[in-house]
C-alpha positions in Angstrom: -68.7 12.7 -31.0 -69.5 8.9 -32.0 -72.4 7.1 -30.9 -71.9 4.4 -27.9 -70.8 1.3 -29.1 -72.7 -1.3 -27.6 -72.8 -5.3 -26.5 -75.8 -6.9 -28.1 -76.7 -10.5 -26.1 -76.4 -12.8 -26.1 -72.9 -12.3 -28.1 -72.1 -16.0 -28.4 -75.4 -17.7 -29.6 -76.9 -21.1 -29.4 -75.1 -24.0 -27.1 -72.5 -22.0 -25.7 -73.0 -22.6 -21.9 -70.6 -21.8 -18.4 -68.4 -18.8 -20.3 -64.5 -18.7 -19.1 -63.5 -15.7 -19.9 -59.7 -14.6 -20.1 -57.7 -11.1 -21.5 -54.6 -11.4 -22.7 -53.4 -8.0 -23.8 -55.0 -7.0 -26.6 -57.1 -10.5 -26.8 -60.3 -11.4 -25.3 -61.1 -15.4 -25.1 -64.4 -17.2 -24.6 -64.3 -20.9 -23.9 -67.4 -22.8 -23.1 -68.8 -26.3 -21.8 -69.3 -28.8 -24.6 -70.2 -32.0 -22.6 -70.5 -34.9 -25.3 -70.1 -33.0 -28.4 -66.6 -33.3 -29.9 -64.4 -31.4 -30.3 -64.2 -30.0 -26.9 -64.4 -26.3 -25.7 -64.7 -23.8 -28.5 -62.6 -21.0 -28.3 -64.1 -17.5 -29.4 -62.1 -14.9 -29.4 -62.5 -10.9 -29.6 -61.2 -7.3 -29.5 -63.6 -4.9 -28.6 -66.1 -7.1 -26.6 -68.5 -6.7 -29.1 -67.8 -9.2 -32.1 -66.8 -12.6 -31.6 -65.6 -15.3 -33.7 -65.0 -19.1 -33.2 -61.4 -19.4 -34.1 -60.7 -23.4 -33.1 -61.2 -25.7 -30.3 -59.0 -26.9 -27.3 -59.6 -30.6 -26.8 -59.2 -31.9 -30.9 -57.8 -35.1 -29.5 -58.8 -38.4 -28.2 -55.7 -38.2 -26.4 -56.9 -34.7 -24.4 -60.8 -35.8 -24.3 -62.0 -39.7 -24.4 -66.1 -39.4 -24.7 -66.4 -43.3 -25.6 -69.4 -44.4 -23.8 -70.1 -41.6 -22.2 -73.9 -40.5 -21.4 -75.8 -37.7 -22.6 -75.2 -34.5 -20.8 -71.8 -35.7 -19.8 -68.3 -34.8 -20.7 -67.1 -31.6 -20.8 -68.7 -29.4 -17.8 -67.5 -26.1 -17.2 -63.8 -25.7 -18.3 -62.0 -22.9 -16.9 -59.1 -20.8 -18.7 -56.1 -18.9 -17.2 -53.7 -17.4 -18.6 -50.0 -16.5 -16.5 -46.2 -15.9 -17.4 -46.6 -16.9 -21.5 -49.1 -20.0 -20.8 -52.3 -20.6 -21.1 -53.7 -23.5 -18.2 -57.5 -25.3 -19.0 -58.8 -26.7 -16.4 -62.1 -29.0 -17.4 -63.8 -32.2 -16.1 -64.8 -34.8 -18.2 -67.7 -36.1 -16.0 -68.5 -40.0 -16.9 -71.2 -40.9 -14.6 -74.6 -38.3 -14.0 -78.1 -38.1 -14.3 -80.9 -38.1 -12.1 -81.3 -40.9 -9.6 -77.8 -42.0 -9.2 -76.0 -40.6 -6.1 -72.8 -40.8 -7.5 -70.6 -39.0 -10.2 -67.3 -39.7 -11.8 -65.9 -36.4 -12.3 -61.9 -36.6 -13.4 -60.3 -33.4 -13.0 -57.9 -32.6 -15.7 -55.2 -29.5 -16.4 -53.5 -29.3 -19.8 -51.8 -26.0 -21.0 -50.4 -24.2 -24.0 -48.4 -21.6 -24.7 -50.6 -20.5 -28.1 -54.3 -20.5 -27.6 -55.0 -22.6 -30.4 -51.9 -25.3 -29.2 -50.8 -27.6 -29.2 -52.1 -28.6 -25.7 -49.8 -30.6 -23.3 -51.2 -34.3 -22.6 -53.3 -33.8 -19.3 -52.9 -34.1 -15.9 -55.2 -36.0 -14.0 -55.7 -33.9 -10.4 -58.6 -35.1 -8.4 -62.3 -36.4 -9.2 -63.6 -35.1 -6.2 -66.3 -32.5 -7.9 -66.6 -30.7 -10.7 -66.5 -27.1 -12.2 -62.6 -26.6 -11.2 -60.9 -23.5 -11.9 -57.4 -22.2 -11.5 -56.6 -19.2 -9.4 -52.5 -17.2 -10.0 -51.7 -15.4 -6.8 -49.5 -12.6 -6.6 -46.6 -14.8 -4.9 -46.8 -17.4 -8.0 -48.5 -19.9 -6.3 -51.3 -21.4 -7.5 -54.8 -22.8 -6.3 -57.2 -25.3 -7.8 -60.6 -25.0 -6.6 -63.7 -26.7 -6.9 -67.6 -27.7 -5.8 -67.5 -31.0 -3.6 -70.0 -33.8 -4.5 -71.4 -35.7 -1.6 -73.0 -38.9 -2.9 -74.7 -39.6 0.7 -78.0 -40.2 2.0 -79.1 -37.6 3.6 -76.2 -34.9 2.8 -76.2 -32.0 0.8 -74.9 -33.1 -2.7 -73.0 -29.6 -2.8 -70.9 -30.3 0.0 -69.2 -26.7 -0.1 -66.2 -25.1 -2.3 -62.8 -26.7 -1.7 -59.5 -25.0 -2.1 -55.8 -27.1 -2.5 -52.5 -25.8 -3.8 -51.5 -26.7 -7.1 -47.6 -27.3 -7.5 -46.3 -26.2 -11.6 -43.0 -28.0 -11.0 -44.0 -31.2 -9.9 -47.7 -31.0 -12.3 -49.7 -32.5 -9.0 -51.5 -30.8 -6.0 -49.9 -30.5 -2.8 -50.8 -29.8 0.5 -54.1 -29.8 2.3 -57.7 -29.9 0.9 -59.7 -27.0 2.8 -63.4 -26.1 2.4 -63.5 -22.7 2.3 -67.2 -22.0 1.9 -70.2 -24.5 2.7 -73.9 -22.5 1.9 -77.0 -23.8 2.2 -77.9 -23.3 -2.0 -77.0 -25.2 -4.3 -73.1 -23.7 -4.9 -71.3 -24.3 -8.1 -69.2 -22.9 -10.5 -66.4 -21.0 -7.7 -63.7 -18.4 -9.7 -61.1 -17.0 -7.2 -60.3 -13.1 -7.8 -57.7 -10.9 -6.2 -59.0 -7.1 -6.2 -57.4 -4.2 -3.8 -55.7 -7.1 -1.8 -59.0 -9.3 -0.6 -59.9 -12.5 -2.0 -63.1 -12.6 -4.0 -65.1 -16.0 -4.7 -67.4 -15.8 -7.2 -70.0 -18.7 -7.4 -73.0 -19.6 -9.4 -75.8 -20.4 -7.2 -79.1 -22.2 -7.4 -79.1 -24.1 -10.1 -78.0 -24.1 -13.7 -82.3 -23.2 -14.4 -84.5 -20.8 -14.0 -83.4 -19.8 -10.3 -79.9 -19.3 -11.4 -77.7 -16.4 -10.5 -74.6 -15.5 -9.5 -73.0 -14.8 -5.7 -70.1 -13.5 -4.2 -67.9 -14.1 -1.1 -64.5 -12.7 -0.2 -62.1 -13.2 2.7 -58.5 -11.5 3.4 -57.3 -15.0 3.7 -57.0 -17.4 0.4 -58.2 -20.0 2.8 -60.9 -18.0 4.6 -63.4 -17.3 6.8 -65.3 -16.2 3.7 -67.9 -13.1 4.0 -71.1 -13.1 2.4 -72.3 -10.5 0.1 -75.6 -9.3 2.1 -77.1 -8.6 -1.4 -77.4 -12.3 -1.9 -76.6 -12.0 -5.7 -75.1 -10.0 -8.0 -76.8 -10.9 -11.2 -80.1 -13.1 -12.0 -83.1 -13.4 -13.3 -85.1 -15.6 -11.0 -87.2 -13.0 -9.5 -89.0 -11.9 -12.9 -89.8 -14.5 -15.8 -91.0 -11.5 -18.4 -87.2 -10.6 -18.9 -85.5 -12.0 -22.3 -82.4 -13.4 -20.7 -83.4 -16.4 -18.0 -81.5 -18.6 -16.4 -78.6 -15.9 -15.6 -75.5 -17.2 -13.9 -71.9 -19.2 -14.0 -69.8 -16.1 -14.8 -66.4 -15.5 -15.3 -64.3 -11.5 -14.7 -61.6 -9.6 -17.1 -60.6 -6.3 -16.2 -60.2 -4.0 -19.7 -56.4 -2.2 -19.7 -58.2 1.2 -18.7 -59.2 -0.5 -15.6 -63.3 -1.0 -16.4 -64.5 -4.6 -15.3 -67.0 -7.2 -17.9 -68.4 -10.3 -16.5 -69.3 -12.9 -19.0 -72.4 -15.3 -18.0 -74.6 -18.1 -19.5 -78.5 -17.2 -20.0 -81.3 -18.4 -21.9 -83.9 -17.0 -24.2 -87.3 -19.0 -23.7 -90.3 -19.6 -25.4 -93.7 -19.2 -24.0 -94.7 -18.6 -20.7 -95.2 -20.1 -17.0 -94.6 -23.6 -16.7 -94.6 -23.9 -20.4 -91.0 -22.1 -21.1 -88.8 -23.7 -23.0 -84.7 -22.4 -24.3 -84.7 -24.7 -27.4 -81.2 -22.3 -28.2 -79.6 -24.0 -24.9 -77.8 -21.9 -22.9 -75.7 -19.2 -24.5 -73.5 -16.3 -23.2 -74.0 -12.6 -22.6 -72.1 -9.7 -21.3 -72.0 -7.5 -18.4 -70.1 -4.5 -17.3 -69.5 -4.6 -13.5 -68.4 -2.1 -11.2 -66.4 -2.5 -7.5 -69.0 -0.4 -5.2 -67.2 1.6 -2.2 -68.0 -1.0 -0.1 -65.9 -3.5 -2.2 -68.5 -5.9 -3.6 -69.5 -6.5 -7.2 -72.1 -4.6 -8.8 -73.9 -4.7 -12.2 -73.2 -1.2 -13.6 -76.6 -1.1 -14.3 -77.8 -1.0 -11.2 -80.0 -3.9 -9.2 -79.4 -7.1 -10.3 -81.2 -7.6 -13.8 -78.8 -8.4 -16.4 -79.1 -6.6 -19.8 -79.6 -6.8 -23.4 -77.4 -3.6 -24.2 -74.5 -3.1 -22.4 -71.8 -0.1 -23.4 -69.0 -1.8 -24.8 -65.2 -0.5 -23.4 -64.6 3.1 -25.4 -61.0 2.3 -25.2 -61.0 -0.4 -27.1 -60.9 -0.1 -31.5 -63.8 -2.1 -33.0 -62.9 -5.2 -34.8 -65.3 -7.2 -36.6 -65.6 -10.5 -38.2 -66.2 -12.2 -41.3 -69.5 -13.5 -40.5 -70.0 -17.9 -40.9 -70.8 -18.9 -44.1 -74.3 -20.3 -44.4 -73.4 -22.7 -46.9 -71.2 -25.3 -46.5 -70.3 -26.7 -49.8 -67.5 -29.6 -48.5 -64.9 -28.3 -50.6 -62.8 -28.4 -48.4 -60.0 -30.8 -46.8 -61.3 -30.5 -43.3 -64.5 -29.6 -41.7 -65.5 -26.3 -41.4 -64.9 -25.0 -37.5 -68.3 -24.7 -37.2 -69.5 -28.5 -37.0 -69.6 -30.9 -33.9 -69.7 -34.7 -33.8 -70.6 -37.1 -31.1 -68.3 -38.4 -28.7 -65.7 -39.3 -31.4 -63.2 -37.5 -33.3 -63.5 -37.3 -37.1 -61.3 -39.7 -38.6 -61.2 -41.3 -42.5 -62.9 -44.5 -40.9 -66.4 -42.9 -41.1 -66.3 -39.6 -42.5 -64.4 -38.2 -46.1 -64.4 -35.1 -48.1 -61.8 -36.7 -50.6 -63.2 -39.7 -51.8 -66.0 -37.6 -54.1 -64.8 -34.2 -54.1 -67.2 -31.5 -53.4 -69.3 -33.8 -51.4 -69.7 -35.1 -47.7 -69.5 -39.0 -46.9 -70.9 -40.3 -44.2 -70.2 -44.2 -43.6 -73.0 -45.6 -41.8 -72.2 -47.0 -38.1 -74.5 -47.0 -35.0 -77.9 -46.4 -34.3 -79.1 -42.7 -33.1 -79.6 -44.3 -29.3 -75.3 -45.0 -29.4 -73.3 -43.9 -27.0 -70.3 -44.8 -29.1 -69.7 -44.9 -32.7 -72.4 -42.6 -34.6 -71.9 -41.0 -37.8 -73.1 -37.5 -37.4 -72.1 -33.9 -38.1 -74.4 -31.3 -36.6 -74.3 -27.3 -36.3 -75.7 -25.1 -33.4 -78.6 -23.6 -33.9 -78.4 -20.1 -33.3 -81.4 -18.7 -34.4 -85.4 -19.0 -33.8 -86.3 -19.2 -37.7 -83.7 -21.2 -39.7 -84.1 -23.4 -42.9 -81.8 -26.3 -42.8 -81.3 -27.4 -46.2 -78.9 -30.7 -47.9 -79.1 -32.8 -51.2 -78.5 -36.3 -50.4 -77.4 -39.2 -52.9 -78.4 -42.9 -51.4 -79.0 -46.3 -51.8 -80.0 -48.3 -48.9 -80.5 -52.0 -49.4 -81.6 -52.3 -46.1 -84.3 -51.2 -43.5 -81.0 -51.5 -41.0 -79.4 -48.8 -43.3 -80.4 -44.7 -43.1 -79.5 -41.2 -43.4 -80.7 -38.3 -44.1 -81.7 -34.5 -41.9 -81.6 -34.7 -37.8 -83.0 -31.8 -35.6 -81.0 -33.6 -32.4 -81.0 -33.0 -28.9 -79.8 -36.3 -27.5 -80.0 -39.5 -28.0 -83.8 -39.4 -26.0 -84.8 -36.6 -28.1 -84.8 -35.9 -31.6 -86.3 -35.4 -35.0 -85.1 -37.6 -38.5 -86.0 -36.7 -42.0 -84.4 -40.0 -42.9 -84.4 -42.4 -46.0 -84.2 -45.9 -45.3 -85.4 -49.3 -47.4 -88.8 -50.9 -47.6 -89.4 -54.5 -48.2 -92.3 -53.6 -50.4 -91.7 -49.9 -51.4 -88.2 -50.1 -52.1 -86.2 -46.4 -50.9 -88.5 -45.0 -49.4 -88.5 -41.2 -47.1 -90.4 -40.4 -43.8 -89.4 -39.3 -40.2 -88.7 -41.4 -37.3 -88.9 -39.1 -34.0 -87.5 -40.0 -30.2 -89.8 -38.1 -27.8 -88.3 -38.3 -24.2 -86.7 -41.9 -25.1 -90.0 -43.1 -26.9 -89.4 -44.2 -30.7 -91.8 -43.7 -32.9 -92.3 -43.6 -36.3 -94.8 -41.5 -38.5 -96.2 -43.7 -41.2 -98.0 -40.5 -42.8 -95.2 -38.7 -43.6 -93.2 -42.0 -45.5 -93.4 -41.7 -49.4 -91.3 -43.9 -52.0 -88.6 -42.5 -53.9 -87.3 -44.7 -55.8 -87.1 -42.6 -59.1 -85.0 -39.7 -57.4 -82.0 -40.2 -58.4 -81.1 -37.2 -55.4 -82.8 -36.1 -52.8 -83.1 -33.1 -51.5 -84.0 -32.9 -47.8 -85.3 -29.3 -45.9 -86.0 -28.6 -42.0 -87.6 -25.1 -41.1 -87.5 -24.2 -37.6 -89.9 -21.1 -37.5 -89.8 -20.5 -33.3 -91.9 -23.5 -32.0 -92.8 -25.4 -35.2 -90.6 -27.5 -37.8 -91.7 -28.7 -40.7 -89.9 -31.0 -43.1 -90.2 -31.1 -46.8 -88.3 -33.0 -49.6 -87.9 -32.8 -53.5 -86.2 -34.6 -56.4 -84.6 -31.5 -58.1 -84.4 -28.8 -55.2 -87.0 -26.9 -57.0 -90.5 -28.3 -56.5 -90.6 -29.3 -52.6 -93.3 -30.8 -50.6 -94.1 -30.9 -47.0 -93.2 -34.4 -45.4 -95.3 -35.1 -42.3 -96.8 -33.1 -39.8 -95.7 -29.7 -37.8 -94.0 -30.6 -35.0 -93.1 -28.9 -31.9 -89.5 -27.7 -32.3 -89.1 -26.9 -28.4 -89.0 -30.2 -27.3 -85.4 -29.5 -28.7 -84.7 -27.8 -25.3 -82.9 -28.2 -21.8 -86.2 -27.8 -20.4 -87.9 -30.8 -22.2 -88.1 -34.3 -20.7 -87.9 -35.9 -17.3 -84.3 -35.9 -16.8 -81.8 -33.3 -16.2 -80.0 -32.1 -19.6 -77.5 -29.4 -20.3 -76.5 -29.4 -23.6 -79.0 -27.6 -26.6 -80.3 -27.8 -30.3 -78.4 -29.3 -33.1 -79.5 -29.8 -36.5 -76.9 -32.0 -38.9 -76.4 -35.2 -41.0 -75.9 -38.6 -40.4 -75.8 -41.8 -41.5 -76.7 -45.6 -39.9 -76.0 -48.9 -40.6 -76.8 -51.5 -37.9 -76.4 -54.5 -39.9 -72.4 -53.1 -39.7 -71.8 -53.1 -43.5 -70.7 -49.1 -43.4 -72.9 -48.0 -46.0 -71.7 -44.9 -47.5 -74.4 -41.6 -47.6 -72.9 -38.8 -49.8 -74.2 -34.9 -49.0 -73.7 -32.2 -51.5 -73.7 -29.5 -49.2 -75.7 -28.4 -46.5 -77.1 -24.7 -45.7 -78.7 -23.2 -42.8 -80.1 -20.1 -43.5 -81.6 -17.5 -41.2 -85.1 -16.0 -42.2 
């Protein structure tokens, strides 16, 4: 008898929050939030719930997603995928106004469809802008219903003002009929998804905010419009009661049923470093899977019992094991297009600022806006998915002015990042050194600066070992010297800083030319190696 196969959580590591979970035949898909990063909404695919691989993105064109000027941690929040009668439906929000101290949120909600998960996806339809975290429910009678949380900006009102429901007319491509507020709770409640099981409607909710108090709760009703009865257990799953659990912030999930009738729930989680008030989740919010069952009294429960999420979960026995090729650690930029694992900030890739053909075997970036820009940054990055890694590149770059920079960046957002960059100094010529922004405060580390005028190429390296970040450099890729002090890598996390933010650690390559001349920076390769 073969040993039981296990799902090892998190199944999708690094910045991959708010999972949407769908089965179509033998194929399982998980989609996640991407906020200000482009392309929007990655598609991970599996056939056994154990092994997952990235196969593409949904929002790959500006007609589908315009992130111009979007604030940090704005953009795509909690997309939700569904499938019915041969068509995929993606509901998503492009949050244009957000942030602490701002009562208003501008939250246009869109719907796009495709017959194939890889597209082409239809021009998006704007449905409303009353809230966020929308999802689409397909009822047995063919009707379709949109649910989302309602945002209330008014003074002395609960900002999370309830869960609204409205019918969607697929032929007319618009919402119709009355808007019903089907559930209001005192708790911070969002992320609604509707399911129907044994004739009863179940409303799954993310509750407590997407931080340490996060969880998933349920309510049910005999009619889709309610009244809804709240689950007496309080939470289906949560990690709020035990900070020693390795998977924290557990919440915001969606359900699938396997062909044999088993149920699985995908949810977000985080793996913190540190303890108590010093906990930080530098890998961001990740995706995990739990096995769930329906209790005798008709409520959803973890198959493991209780509400604590598990690192190891029994995989569906009837699904044959299906493995995929692992992601290559090194990108030599030999292809005609960027690898799927790269993301850009707010703008899609085009030849005006990124080329793989002008110098074959090299990535050419043309310098554009500053690291504070919400509009045009020449920056590509990959998710940090492990606690101990080395990132390395080789750069040829000859700046003529201090406004021109290029190098290796460890990035959270415009407010917090570390940057090992080449630039020009009026007295020293071409120099290498570290600049950083620490929760909006810009700084330079003058003791890290060295003159590299006689280096034809510059090899750059960042070693991240849990909370420690050490930059280094070499003129030939063999003799390395440390650049600057050991830095606090854990600041590149959701949990650092004064403002709320929701993305994750990204590491990559960038170029700036704030003089506007778009100087070229050429990168020979990029390697992100787990240690």
